[in-house]
KOLNU-836726 format. One line per field, with one value per residue: x, y, z of N, C-alpha, C in turn; chain; residue in three letters. Coordinates in nm, 4 decimals, decimal comma. Layout:
n_u = [X  ...];
n_v = [Y  ...];
n_w = [Z  ...];
ca_u = [X  ...];
ca_v = [Y  ...];
ca_w = [Z  ...];
c_u = [X  ...];
c_v = [Y  ...];
c_w = [Z  ...];
mol = [A  ...];
type = [ALA  ...];
END
This chain:
n_u = [12,0224  12,0938  12,3352  12,2098  11,9265  11,9124  11,9576  11,7265  11,4192  11,2074  10,8932  10,5671  10,3721  10,1294  10,1455  10,2854  10,0738  9,8868  10,0200  10,0492  9,7980  9,6664  9,5557  9,6739  9,7188  9,7875  10,0225  10,1966  10,1616  10,3169  10,5596  10,6174  10,6324  10,8535  10,8409  10,8549  11,0943  11,1553  11,2277  11,2624  11,1411  11,1535  10,8487  10,7334  10,7035  10,8965  10,9135  11,1495  11,1492  11,2678  11,2446  10,9675  10,9351  11,0667  10,9034  10,6660  10,7634  10,8176  10,5647  10,4521  10,6171  10,5154  10,6124  10,5273  10,4635  10,4960  10,2419  10,0711  10,0755  9,9708  9,7221  9,6250  9,6310  9,4119  9,2126  9,1958  9,0928  8,8436  8,7589  8,7190  8,4879  8,3206  8,2778  8,1647  7,9292  7,8032  7,5560  7,5250  7,7517  7,7774  7,5569  7,6173  7,8518  7,7447  7,5704  7,7670  7,9115  7,6920  7,6764  7,9482  7,9551  7,7650  7,9244  8,1317  8,2419  8,1021  8,2881  8,5502  8,8515  8,7997  8,5362  8,5634  8,7107  8,5155  8,3287  8,4545  8,4789  8,1895  8,1475  8,2915  8,1617  7,9391  8,0105  7,9955  8,0402  8,2760  8,4603  8,4731  8,6062  8,8480  8,9516  8,9794  9,2095  9,3965  9,7276  9,7706  9,8287  9,5867  9,4082  9,5571  9,5269  9,2510  9,2287  9,3098  9,1235  8,8850  8,5686  8,4963  8,4536  8,3820  8,3056  8,4648  8,4843  8,5928  8,7584  8,8416  8,9891  9,1851  9,3306  9,4122  9,5877  9,7770  9,8845  9,9803  10,1776  10,3553  10,4450  10,5523  10,7681  10,9215  10,9547  11,0253  11,1670  11,4884  11,7810  11,9457  12,2315  12,5482  12,6353  12,8921  13,0882  13,1781  12,9864  12,7634  12,6999  12,4377  12,2691  12,0447  12,0154  11,7724  11,5580  11,4433  11,1615  11,0946  10,9306];
n_v = [8,9304  9,1277  9,1013  9,1797  9,1580  8,8955  8,7810  8,8524  8,7931  8,5516  8,5884  8,4328  8,4660  8,4979  8,6096  8,8321  8,9601  8,9964  9,1883  9,3964  9,4590  9,3597  9,1336  8,8023  8,7123  8,9569  9,0012  8,8050  8,8780  9,1261  9,0101  8,8731  9,0652  9,1936  9,3910  9,3606  9,1954  8,8491  8,5172  8,1760  7,8899  7,5731  7,5314  7,7575  8,1080  8,3369  8,6277  8,8668  9,0186  9,2822  9,3708  9,3940  9,5982  9,8021  9,8302  9,9111  10,1571  10,2791  10,3399  10,4978  10,7275  10,8006  10,6959  10,5355  10,2391  10,2249  10,1064  10,1609  10,4491  10,5019  10,4059  10,5720  10,8187  10,7637  10,7475  10,9965  11,1371  11,0200  11,1369  11,4178  11,3662  11,2747  11,5187  11,6592  11,5408  11,3950  11,2231  11,0846  10,9373  10,7911  10,6331  10,4798  10,3470  10,1976  10,0183  9,8948  9,7660  9,5996  9,4232  9,3137  9,1806  8,9766  8,8272  8,7386  8,4997  8,4885  8,4743  8,5217  8,6999  8,9049  8,9706  9,0590  9,3068  9,4359  9,4660  9,6430  9,8813  9,9366  10,0168  10,2518  10,3899  10,4104  10,5993  10,8431  11,1223  11,2678  11,0964  10,9048  11,0496  11,0989  10,8203  10,7521  10,9015  10,8929  10,7842  10,5822  10,2556  10,1005  10,2292  10,2073  9,9226  9,9122  10,0678  9,8585  9,6985  9,8144  9,9522  10,1393  10,1433  10,2700  10,5237  10,7389  10,8744  10,7028  10,8566  11,0566  10,8895  10,7916  11,0417  11,0996  10,8798  10,9244  11,1694  11,0864  10,9011  11,0791  11,2186  11,0232  10,9367  11,1789  11,2506  11,0178  10,8164  10,7074  10,7803  10,5462  10,3525  10,2206  9,9039  9,7334  9,4870  9,3582  9,1718  9,2869  9,5195  9,5877  9,5865  9,7582  10,0020  10,0519  10,2991  10,3314  10,3338  10,2160  9,9953];
n_w = [7,9526  8,2384  8,5284  8,7782  8,7335  8,6696  8,9298  9,0581  9,2345  9,0587  8,9013  8,8317  8,5316  8,5970  8,8568  8,8127  8,6606  8,8405  9,0190  8,8451  8,7719  8,5499  8,2847  8,2834  8,0211  7,9003  8,0147  7,9065  7,6417  7,6424  7,7089  7,4898  7,2950  7,3628  7,5375  7,8131  7,9898  8,0277  8,1536  8,0221  8,1733  8,1176  7,9606  8,0617  8,1297  8,3263  8,5168  8,5882  8,9268  8,9336  8,6694  8,6346  8,8328  8,6963  8,4639  8,5985  8,7248  8,4797  8,3712  8,5694  8,5314  8,2908  8,0682  7,8102  7,5977  7,2425  7,1325  7,3680  7,3777  7,1370  7,1494  7,3519  7,2105  7,0376  7,1968  7,3214  7,1173  7,1189  7,3510  7,2685  7,1061  7,3042  7,4846  7,3056  7,2377  7,4646  7,5405  7,3035  7,2681  7,4924  7,4587  7,2362  7,3261  7,5421  7,3817  7,2407  7,4484  7,5422  7,3245  7,3033  7,5646  7,5188  7,3510  7,4874  7,7527  8,0937  8,2911  8,1836  8,1112  7,9332  8,0050  8,2472  8,2083  8,0543  8,2452  8,4107  8,2520  8,2558  8,5189  8,5160  8,3227  8,4597  8,6585  8,5566  8,3095  8,3650  8,5002  8,3021  8,0994  8,2327  8,2528  8,0000  7,9231  8,1075  8,2240  8,3911  8,5129  8,5355  8,3659  8,1197  8,0743  8,0504  7,8259  7,6347  7,6245  7,4769  7,4475  7,2522  6,9846  6,6626  6,7711  6,6957  6,3749  6,0801  5,9131  6,0983  6,2583  6,0880  6,0613  6,3201  6,3680  6,1564  6,2513  6,5025  6,4276  6,2996  6,5214  6,6836  6,5414  6,5343  6,8164  6,9531  6,8049  6,7962  6,6188  6,3975  6,5071  6,4547  6,6371  6,7791  6,5818  6,2341  6,2049  6,3285  6,1965  6,0791  6,2749  6,4788  6,7242  6,9574  7,0846  7,4369  7,4459  7,2073  7,0003];
ca_u = [11,9816  12,2200  12,3318  12,1127  11,7948  11,9271  11,9308  11,5900  11,3223  11,1306  10,7430  10,5031  10,2968  9,9982  10,1839  10,3099  9,9612  9,8256  10,0951  10,0363  9,6399  9,6168  9,5308  9,7973  9,7588  9,8596  10,1757  10,2351  10,1878  10,4276  10,7041  10,6491  10,6781  10,9921  10,8274  10,8805  11,2036  11,1052  11,3121  11,1654  11,1787  11,0614  10,7443  10,6890  10,7821  10,9015  10,9467  11,2254  11,0792  11,3241  11,1900  10,8464  10,9510  11,1047  10,7822  10,5792  10,8143  10,8114  10,4281  10,4468  10,6737  10,4490  10,6949  10,4416  10,4987  10,4369  10,1102  9,9932  10,0619  9,9055  9,5940  9,6041  9,6023  9,3005  9,1151  9,1795  9,0004  8,7084  8,7116  8,6595  8,3453  8,2454  8,2362  8,0755  7,7948  7,7965  7,4576  7,5268  7,8709  7,7520  7,4460  7,6909  7,9378  7,6473  7,5302  7,8892  7,9140  7,5881  7,7125  8,0692  7,9057  7,6983  8,0250  8,2336  8,1981  8,0967  8,4058  8,6696  8,9123  8,7287  8,4146  8,6186  8,7452  8,3937  8,2628  8,5320  8,4314  8,0633  8,1775  8,3633  8,0533  7,8220  8,0363  7,9820  8,1344  8,4089  8,5264  8,4966  8,7125  8,9684  8,9906  9,0284  9,3263  9,5064  9,8476  9,7946  9,8225  9,4405  9,3648  9,6228  9,4678  9,1186  9,2212  9,3443  8,9860  8,8114  8,4244  8,4743  8,4531  8,2760  8,2711  8,5172  8,4799  8,7206  8,8462  8,9095  9,0852  9,3039  9,4096  9,4878  9,6957  9,8811  9,9376  10,0489  10,3067  10,4634  10,4739  10,6201  10,9118  10,9732  10,9739  11,0513  11,2505  11,6404  11,8548  12,0144  12,3732  12,6106  12,6812  12,9922  13,1886  13,1222  12,8621  12,6555  12,6756  12,3092  12,1971  11,9975  11,9953  11,6378  11,5123  11,3855  11,0290  11,0663  10,9038];
ca_v = [8,9895  9,1679  9,0108  9,2172  9,1073  8,7406  8,7402  8,9019  8,6931  8,5334  8,5727  8,3762  8,5685  8,5342  8,6803  8,9657  9,0204  9,0573  9,3220  9,5007  9,4847  9,3403  8,9953  8,7196  8,7088  9,0781  8,9903  8,7132  8,9511  9,2209  8,9341  8,8212  9,1769  9,2324  9,5084  9,2901  9,0749  8,7320  8,3887  8,0609  7,7750  7,4672  7,6026  7,8622  8,2371  8,3982  8,7695  8,9063  9,1264  9,4108  9,4215  9,4386  9,7221  9,9013  9,8636  9,9942  10,2904  10,3521  10,3673  10,6088  10,8433  10,8373  10,6275  10,4283  10,1732  10,2670  10,0707  10,2279  10,5788  10,5211  10,4029  10,6907  10,9333  10,7494  10,7771  11,1395  11,1631  10,9780  11,2404  11,5299  11,3273  11,2688  11,6340  11,7415  11,4815  11,2976  11,1225  11,0002  10,8647  10,6874  10,5284  10,4070  10,2453  10,1014  9,9179  9,8059  9,6714  9,4796  9,3211  9,2383  9,0859  8,8512  8,7425  8,6891  8,4193  8,5645  8,4613  8,5458  8,8337  9,0086  8,9935  9,1465  9,4409  9,4922  9,5154  9,7591  9,9757  9,9688  10,0799  10,3732  10,4643  10,4425  10,6922  10,9559  11,1709  11,3177  10,9636  10,8359  11,1299  11,0685  10,6982  10,7597  10,9916  10,8711  10,6946  10,4933  10,1028  10,0590  10,2853  10,1502  9,8001  9,9321  10,0850  9,7645  9,6337  9,9283  9,9474  10,2550  10,1189  10,3472  10,6494  10,8493  10,8333  10,6445  10,9704  11,1086  10,7841  10,8051  11,1626  11,0815  10,7839  10,9918  11,2630  11,0052  10,8523  11,1933  11,2671  10,9204  10,9434  11,3006  11,2618  10,8900  10,7237  10,7672  10,7510  10,4277  10,3614  10,0712  9,8554  9,6235  9,4801  9,3507  9,0913  9,3562  9,6483  9,6221  9,5822  9,8928  10,0105  10,1147  10,3715  10,2416  10,3064  10,1834  9,8453];
ca_w = [8,0788  8,3189  8,6437  8,8863  8,6688  8,6760  9,0666  9,1124  9,2337  8,9513  8,9212  8,7126  8,4550  8,6818  8,9800  8,7360  8,6159  8,9627  9,0528  8,7434  8,7725  8,4055  8,2689  8,2539  7,8688  7,8705  8,0543  7,8052  7,5146  7,6748  7,7065  7,3479  7,2204  7,4156  7,6212  7,9414  7,9831  8,1016  8,1079  8,0062  8,2542  8,0660  7,8735  8,1489  8,1266  8,4449  8,4975  8,7188  8,9859  8,8957  8,5368  8,6637  8,9016  8,5783  8,3791  8,6795  8,7149  8,3554  8,3687  8,6549  8,4835  8,1733  7,9461  7,7366  7,4671  7,1272  7,1330  7,4629  7,3218  7,0105  7,2101  7,4355  7,1099  6,9795  7,3073  7,3313  7,0070  7,1703  7,4489  7,1944  7,0683  7,4249  7,5273  7,2096  7,2277  7,5683  7,5327  7,1731  7,2798  7,5871  7,4110  7,1547  7,4164  7,6069  7,2832  7,2082  7,5820  7,5314  7,2105  7,3594  7,6784  7,4510  7,2788  7,5951  7,8684  8,2017  8,3910  8,1150  8,1440  7,8588  8,0636  8,3498  8,1691  8,0330  8,3706  8,4592  8,1683  8,2884  8,6350  8,4646  8,2601  8,5623  8,7477  8,4842  8,2078  8,4068  8,5371  8,1691  8,0353  8,3088  8,2474  7,8515  7,8969  8,2113  8,1894  8,4954  8,4899  8,5145  8,2308  8,0115  8,0526  8,0167  7,6775  7,5656  7,6003  7,4508  7,3789  7,1834  6,8355  6,6012  6,8341  6,6118  6,2189  6,0172  5,8616  6,2154  6,3100  5,9956  6,0866  6,4482  6,3428  6,0815  6,3356  6,6045  6,3457  6,2790  6,6588  6,7370  6,4670  6,5686  6,9614  7,0272  6,7644  6,7924  6,5073  6,4178  6,5077  6,4574  6,7580  6,7467  6,4532  6,1115  6,2091  6,3952  6,1325  6,0538  6,4054  6,5097  6,8604  6,9585  7,2054  7,5344  7,4189  7,0645  6,9911];
c_u = [12,1021  12,2002  12,2327  11,9838  11,7974  11,9226  11,8143  11,5066  11,2360  10,9748  10,6844  10,4297  10,1632  10,0274  10,2011  10,1939  9,8849  9,8915  10,0692  9,8863  9,6024  9,6094  9,6670  9,8179  9,8264  10,0100  10,2522  10,2642  10,3070  10,5658  10,7210  10,6793  10,8075  10,9735  10,8492  10,9829  11,1414  11,2308  11,2179  11,2486  11,0916  10,9917  10,6948  10,7770  10,7963  10,9581  11,0292  11,1611  11,1331  11,2645  11,0587  10,8419  10,9922  10,9769  10,6797  10,6207  10,7957  10,6613  10,3917  10,4882  10,6238  10,5350  10,6093  10,5206  10,4473  10,2953  10,0264  9,9737  9,9766  9,7460  9,5341  9,5482  9,4489  9,1912  9,0944  9,0906  8,8568  8,6552  8,6645  8,5277  8,2711  8,1941  8,1511  7,9340  7,7898  7,6955  7,4775  7,6364  7,8220  7,6517  7,5335  7,7891  7,8522  7,6122  7,6603  7,9278  7,8166  7,6404  7,8309  8,0414  7,8464  7,8267  8,1255  8,1830  8,2067  8,2203  8,5387  8,7075  8,8428  8,5980  8,4473  8,6433  8,6024  8,3203  8,3111  8,4892  8,2837  8,0693  8,2167  8,2487  7,9397  7,8734  8,0454  8,0806  8,2699  8,4963  8,5707  8,6225  8,8517  9,0273  9,0505  9,1686  9,4224  9,6049  9,8690  9,7778  9,6686  9,3783  9,4331  9,5627  9,3357  9,1189  9,2549  9,2201  8,8796  8,6697  8,3935  8,4801  8,3473  8,2528  8,3339  8,5026  8,6134  8,8054  8,9225  9,0259  9,2148  9,3940  9,4762  9,6041  9,8118  9,9598  10,0303  10,1798  10,4242  10,5093  10,5727  10,7727  10,9843  11,0336  11,0248  11,1614  11,3867  11,6982  11,9412  12,1746  12,4364  12,6645  12,7701  13,0476  13,0964  12,9843  12,7450  12,6366  12,5336  12,2123  12,1599  11,9864  11,8795  11,6469  11,4446  11,2374  10,9952  11,0245  10,9885];
c_v = [9,0094  9,0990  9,0495  9,1519  8,9506  8,6875  8,7918  8,7867  8,6731  8,5212  8,5103  8,4885  8,5959  8,6144  8,8189  9,0361  9,0830  9,1854  9,4118  9,5334  9,4536  9,1849  8,9321  8,7134  8,8409  9,0768  8,9120  8,8064  9,0457  9,1352  8,8955  8,9409  9,2291  9,3630  9,4668  9,1843  8,9629  8,6241  8,2805  7,9463  7,6656  7,5535  7,7301  7,9949  8,2741  8,5346  8,8154  9,0189  9,2701  9,4505  9,4554  9,5668  9,8283  9,9188  9,9393  10,1412  10,3592  10,4292  10,4972  10,7382  10,8693  10,7816  10,5075  10,3692  10,2412  10,2486  10,1366  10,3742  10,6055  10,4977  10,5153  10,7998  10,9024  10,7854  10,9129  11,1939  11,1329  11,0823  11,3683  11,4934  11,3256  11,4081  11,7113  11,6809  11,3547  11,2041  11,0319  10,8923  10,7544  10,5969  10,4460  10,2990  10,1518  9,9933  9,8378  9,7123  9,5630  9,3865  9,2508  9,1493  8,9619  8,7682  8,6836  8,6097  8,5187  8,5697  8,4814  8,6951  8,9494  9,0641  9,1079  9,2797  9,5085  9,5574  9,6303  9,8813  10,0173  10,0455  10,2264  10,4599  10,5028  10,5719  10,8352  11,0132  11,2040  11,2010  10,8944  10,9120  11,1015  10,9301  10,6716  10,8331  10,9623  10,7646  10,6009  10,3440  10,0578  10,1045  10,2301  10,0014  9,8248  9,9632  9,9804  9,6734  9,7406  9,9039  10,0654  10,2631  10,2043  10,4939  10,7699  10,7860  10,7857  10,7523  11,0449  11,0133  10,7846  10,9268  11,1452  10,9884  10,8441  11,1071  11,1950  10,9533  10,9557  11,2256  11,1440  10,9286  11,0693  11,3085  11,1340  10,8213  10,7857  10,7153  10,6133  10,4468  10,2151  10,0265  9,7298  9,5975  9,4482  9,2784  9,1753  9,4918  9,6848  9,6152  9,7408  9,8864  10,0963  10,1829  10,2679  10,2148  10,2535  10,0368  9,7730];
c_w = [8,1664  8,4562  8,7548  8,8430  8,7122  8,8370  9,1279  9,1177  9,1013  8,9762  8,8085  8,6521  8,5146  8,7904  8,9262  8,7086  8,7349  9,0282  8,9737  8,7290  8,6258  8,4039  8,2450  8,1060  7,8238  7,9034  7,9445  7,6850  7,5422  7,6585  7,5617  7,2649  7,2617  7,4958  7,7743  7,9258  8,0689  8,0514  8,1013  8,0963  8,2034  7,9550  7,9489  8,1407  8,2773  8,4450  8,6149  8,7784  8,9590  8,7633  8,5570  8,7339  8,7943  8,5064  8,4647  8,7028  8,5920  8,3418  8,4517  8,6028  8,3400  8,0599  7,9020  7,6320  7,3672  7,1206  7,2481  7,4243  7,2416  7,0577  7,2796  7,3231  7,0605  7,0723  7,3493  7,2275  7,0567  7,2840  7,3798  7,1599  7,2008  7,4914  7,4269  7,2066  7,3422  7,5491  7,4051  7,2044  7,3796  7,5488  7,3069  7,2186  7,4774  7,4888  7,2504  7,3432  7,5815  7,4234  7,2453  7,4761  7,6231  7,3849  7,3677  7,7147  7,9905  8,2939  8,3181  8,1421  8,0431  7,9414  8,1839  8,3379  8,1171  8,1405  8,4308  8,3938  8,2212  8,4255  8,6124  8,4137  8,3668  8,6618  8,6790  8,3724  8,2469  8,4373  8,4054  8,1116  8,1002  8,2736  8,0794  7,8378  8,0108  8,1652  8,2928  8,4583  8,4512  8,3876  8,1189  7,9755  8,0063  7,8696  7,5855  7,5384  7,5835  7,3895  7,2968  7,0415  6,7739  6,6472  6,7502  6,4584  6,1785  5,9682  5,9833  6,2661  6,2392  6,0314  6,2149  6,4247  6,2697  6,1824  6,4518  6,5439  6,3374  6,4220  6,7157  6,6780  6,5178  6,7152  7,0224  6,9601  6,7492  6,6676  6,5285  6,4310  6,5109  6,5913  6,7278  6,6169  6,3500  6,1100  6,2598  6,3192  6,1024  6,1732  6,4442  6,6591  6,8740  7,0963  7,3065  7,5056  7,2765  7,0565  6,9015];
mol = [A  A  A  A  A  A  A  A  A  A  A  A  A  A  A  A  A  A  A  A  A  A  A  A  A  A  A  A  A  A  A  A  A  A  A  A  A  A  A  A  A  A  A  A  A  A  A  A  A  A  A  A  A  A  A  A  A  A  A  A  A  A  A  A  A  A  A  A  A  A  A  A  A  A  A  A  A  A  A  A  A  A  A  A  A  A  A  A  A  A  A  A  A  A  A  A  A  A  A  A  A  A  A  A  A  A  A  A  A  A  A  A  A  A  A  A  A  A  A  A  A  A  A  A  A  A  A  A  A  A  A  A  A  A  A  A  A  A  A  A  A  A  A  A  A  A  A  A  A  A  A  A  A  A  A  A  A  A  A  A  A  A  A  A  A  A  A  A  A  A  A  A  A  A  A  A  A  A  A  A  A  A  A  A  A  A  A  A  A  A  A  A  A  A  A];
type = [MET  ASP  MET  GLU  LYS  SER  GLN  SER  PRO  LEU  LEU  SER  THR  GLY  GLU  ALA  ALA  GLY  LEU  LEU  GLY  VAL  SER  ARG  GLN  HIS  VAL  VAL  ASP  LEU  CYS  ASP  ARG  GLY  ASP  LEU  ILE  CYS  VAL  ARG  ILE  GLY  SER  HIS  ARG  ARG  VAL  PRO  ARG  LEU  GLU  LEU  ASP  ARG  LEU  LEU  GLY  ALA  ALA  ARG  GLU  GLY  ASN  LEU  THR  ARG  ASP  GLN  GLU  ARG  SER  LEU  TRP  LEU  HIS  ARG  ALA  VAL  VAL  ALA  GLU  LEU  VAL  ALA  ASP  PRO  GLU  GLY  VAL  LEU  ALA  ARG  VAL  GLN  GLU  ASN  LEU  GLN  ARG  LEU  ARG  ALA  GLN  HIS  PRO  VAL  ARG  GLY  MET  ALA  ALA  HIS  TRP  LEU  GLY  GLN  TRP  GLN  GLU  VAL  LEU  ASP  ALA  GLY  VAL  ASP  ALA  LEU  ALA  ASP  ALA  LEU  THR  SER  THR  GLY  PRO  MET  ALA  LEU  GLU  LEU  ARG  GLN  ASN  SER  PRO  PHE  ALA  GLY  VAL  ILE  SER  GLU  GLU  ALA  ARG  ARG  ARG  VAL  LEU  ALA  SER  PHE  GLY  ARG  HIS  TRP  ARG  ARG  ASP  HIS  VAL  GLN  PRO  SER  ARG  VAL  VAL  GLY  GLY  ALA  ALA  ASP  ARG  LYS  THR  ARG  VAL  ARG  GLY  ALA  ASP  GLU  PRO];
END
């Protein structure tokens, strides 16, 4: 971690989650994947405020992680189904929401996000299409808790994922280069968005 980040105020994962508008577990997952730098104090993770600001800035600028962009591509395919058959898609999603609500406790984070999806659905097809394709922090978290399973066919899902893979390799992955001496010859320098 650089000197500037080491002198930045440290936030708990709960505080970081509140500022991001996401669950604490999502912040922990971001830290564990290396998408959000954190330090450990005993068994607790602490996130430098500057690192949180970096992540928020990246989201505002549209710099998504690979997982976030992959999810966005899949949900764009959902929008195609939504505009072709709004009643059918909304009925399927309502069924999924009912099933998921029965599986998750009323006070858990999953229940919270399922409630958020219900509010978006209640706002109508245009609001739903916006939530499915937005790169804002709220939409990013909503898509991580998606009730849209089964809306697109498995074949369409495979095609979207294959297309996304080609896009990611072409537009995001930077060529490998050597950093340092003999001990580092196999170390690969990754682009800022590469997981």
